[in-house]
C-alpha positions in Angstrom: 19.8 -3.4 10.5 19.3 -1.1 8.2 15.3 -0.5 9.3 16.8 0.4 12.6 18.9 3.0 11.2 17.0 4.0 8.7 13.8 5.3 10.8 16.8 6.2 13.8 19.4 8.3 11.1 16.0 9.8 8.7 12.2 8.4 9.2 12.5 10.1 13.2 14.7 13.1 13.1 12.0 14.5 9.6 8.9 13.7 11.5 9.6 14.9 14.9 12.3 17.9 14.7 12.0 19.0 10.6 8.1 18.4 11.1 6.5 17.9 14.0 3.8 15.2 15.3 1.1 15.6 16.8 -0.8 13.1 18.6 -4.0 12.7 20.4 -5.0 9.4 22.7 -1.7 7.5 21.9 -2.2 5.3 24.8 -5.5 3.4 22.1 -2.4 2.3 20.0 -1.9 -1.3 19.8 1.7 -2.3 22.5 2.4 -5.0 20.4 0.1 -7.1 18.0 -1.4 -8.6 16.5 -3.7 -6.0 15.4 -4.4 -4.1 12.0 -4.0 0.2 12.2 -5.9 1.5 9.6 -6.1 5.3 8.5 -7.3 7.7 5.8 -4.6 8.0 3.2 -3.6 11.4 1.3 -0.1 11.1 0.6 3.1 8.8 0.9 4.0 10.4 3.8 1.1 9.2 5.7 3.3 5.4 6.2 6.0 7.3 7.9 4.1 8.7 10.3 2.2 5.8 11.5 5.8 4.3 11.8 7.0 6.8 13.8 4.1 6.3 16.5 5.8 3.0 17.3 9.1 1.9 19.2 12.1 0.9 17.9 11.7 -1.8 19.2 8.4 -2.9 17.9 9.1 -1.3 14.2 10.2 -5.1 12.9 6.6 -6.2 13.3 5.1 -3.4 11.6 4.0 -4.2 8.4 2.4 -1.2 5.9 0.1 -3.0 4.2 1.0 -1.7 0.3 -0.2 -2.2 -3.8 2.4 -4.3 -5.3 1.9 -3.0 -8.7 3.4 0.3 -7.4 6.3 -0.2 -5.3 7.5 -3.7 -6.4 7.7 -2.1 -10.4 11.4 -1.8 -10.7 14.0 -3.9 -8.3 15.4 -0.1 -6.7 12.2 0.3 -5.8 10.9 -3.0 -4.2 14.1 -3.4 -2.4 13.8 -0.6 -0.6 9.6 -0.9 0.4 10.3 -4.7 1.3 13.7 -4.7 3.3 13.4 -0.9 4.4 9.4 -0.2 4.4 8.5 -3.9 6.1 5.9 -3.4 3.6 3.9 -7.0 2.4 3.1 -6.3 -1.3 -0.6 -7.4 -2.1 -2.6 -7.3 -5.7 -5.1 -5.0 -6.5 -5.3 -6.8 -9.8 -6.8 -10.4 -8.4 -6.3 -13.9 -9.6 -3.9 -14.7 -6.8 -6.2 -17.4 -4.8 -6.2 -15.5 -1.6 -4.4 -12.0 -2.4 -4.9 -11.5 1.8 -2.8 -14.9 2.5 0.1 -12.5 3.7 -1.6 -10.2 6.3 -2.9 -13.7 7.5 -0.2 -15.0 8.2 1.3 -11.5 9.8 -0.8 -11.7 12.0 -0.9 -14.9 13.3 2.9 -14.4 14.2 1.8 -11.6 16.1 2.6 -8.3 13.4 0.9 -5.5 13.1 -0.9 -4.6 9.8 -0.7 -0.9 9.1 -3.9 -0.2 6.2 -5.4 2.7 4.3 -9.2 1.3 3.2 -9.5 3.4 1.0 -7.1 1.8 -1.4 -5.2 4.6 -3.2 -3.8 8.4 -2.1 -7.3 10.3 -2.1 -8.3 13.4 -1.9 -6.6 16.1 1.0 -9.3 16.3 3.7 -11.6 13.9 1.6 -12.7 10.7 3.4 -12.9 8.6 -0.4 -15.5 5.3 -0.6 -14.1 2.8 1.7 -12.9 -1.3 0.1 -14.1 -4.2 1.8 -10.3 -5.6 2.2 -10.7 -4.5 5.2 -13.5 -7.1 5.8 -12.2 -10.0 4.7 -9.2 -9.9 6.1 -10.8 -9.7 10.3 -13.1 -12.0 8.4 -10.5 -14.5 8.9 -8.6 -13.1 12.0 -11.9 -12.1 14.4 -10.2 -11.6 16.9 -7.2 -8.9 16.0 -8.6 -5.8 17.0 -8.7 -2.7 14.2 -7.5 0.8 15.4 -8.6 3.3 13.3 -7.0 6.8 13.0 -7.0 10.1 11.1 -3.7 11.7 9.6 -4.1 15.5 9.1 -1.6 18.0 7.6 0.3 15.0 5.5 -1.3 16.0 2.5 0.3 19.2 2.9 3.4 18.3 4.6 4.1 15.7 1.2 1.5 16.2 -2.0 1.5 15.0 -4.6 4.9 15.5 -6.8 6.6 16.9 -3.7 10.0 15.3 -3.5 11.1 17.0 0.0 8.5 17.6 2.8 7.4 21.3 3.7 8.4 21.4 7.3 4.5 21.6 8.8 2.6 20.1 11.8 1.3 16.6 11.6 -1.8 16.0 13.2 -2.9 12.0 14.2 -5.7 11.4 15.8 -6.3 7.5 17.6 -10.0 6.0 17.8 -11.4 3.4 20.2 -11.1 0.0 18.5 -13.3 -1.3 16.3 -14.0 -5.8 16.0 -15.0 -8.2 13.6 -18.9 -7.9 12.7 -20.2 -10.7 10.4 -22.1 -8.6 8.6 -20.3 -6.4 5.6 -21.7 -3.1 5.3 -22.3 -3.1 9.3 -18.6 -2.8 9.2 -18.1 -1.0 6.6 -21.0 2.0 7.5 -19.1 1.8 11.7 -15.4 1.7 10.2 -16.3 5.0 7.9 -18.8 6.8 10.4 -15.6 6.2 13.1 -12.8 7.5 10.4 -15.2 11.1 9.6 -15.9 10.9 13.7 -11.9 10.9 14.3 -11.8 14.0 11.3 -13.9 15.9 13.0 -12.0 15.6 15.9 -9.0 16.5 14.5 -9.4 19.4 12.5 -12.5 20.7 14.7 -14.5 21.4 11.6 -18.1 19.0 10.3 -16.2 15.9 8.6 -16.1 15.9 4.5 -17.1 12.2 2.3 
């Protein structure tokens, strides 16, 4: 109930009324899970922009994958991240037998994951080197579709250090579904090229790595 109220009263009014979202190829977004949505990452606003693409009835089944060391660093942040944002926390420091176990179980349960393969917020307009966690997750769940997305504008709306979003448009371009490839390099190169192609479709400029 709290998550639904947060979406209706805060996320949607901010995204759709205060800012504005321009979406290309919305029909490519999965209607239900299991699915993995992957996107470039420049701002905390990225999560809210992606969550706002899903209907209210699907919100409880959509889980952003986020760094445990950041979002669970204090009790208030942890409560908000786990109960309102609905994150699945993963460790960036290793140590766990399988740090992706919760993600795998969520996919088995028919959930949709939001994942940022750069691993952290990067430089605006540029795609940082991609981490291989997505390949390992997909290796365990090879039948799950992967939907690449490029976000533009979130880095201006909510730049690092900003507490109030600026009233600027956010552009979202949704790509064709990707599938698992057993060779990691092939998979990662394909994902990189798909994201760079979506960047070009979104900005109209040559892609930046």
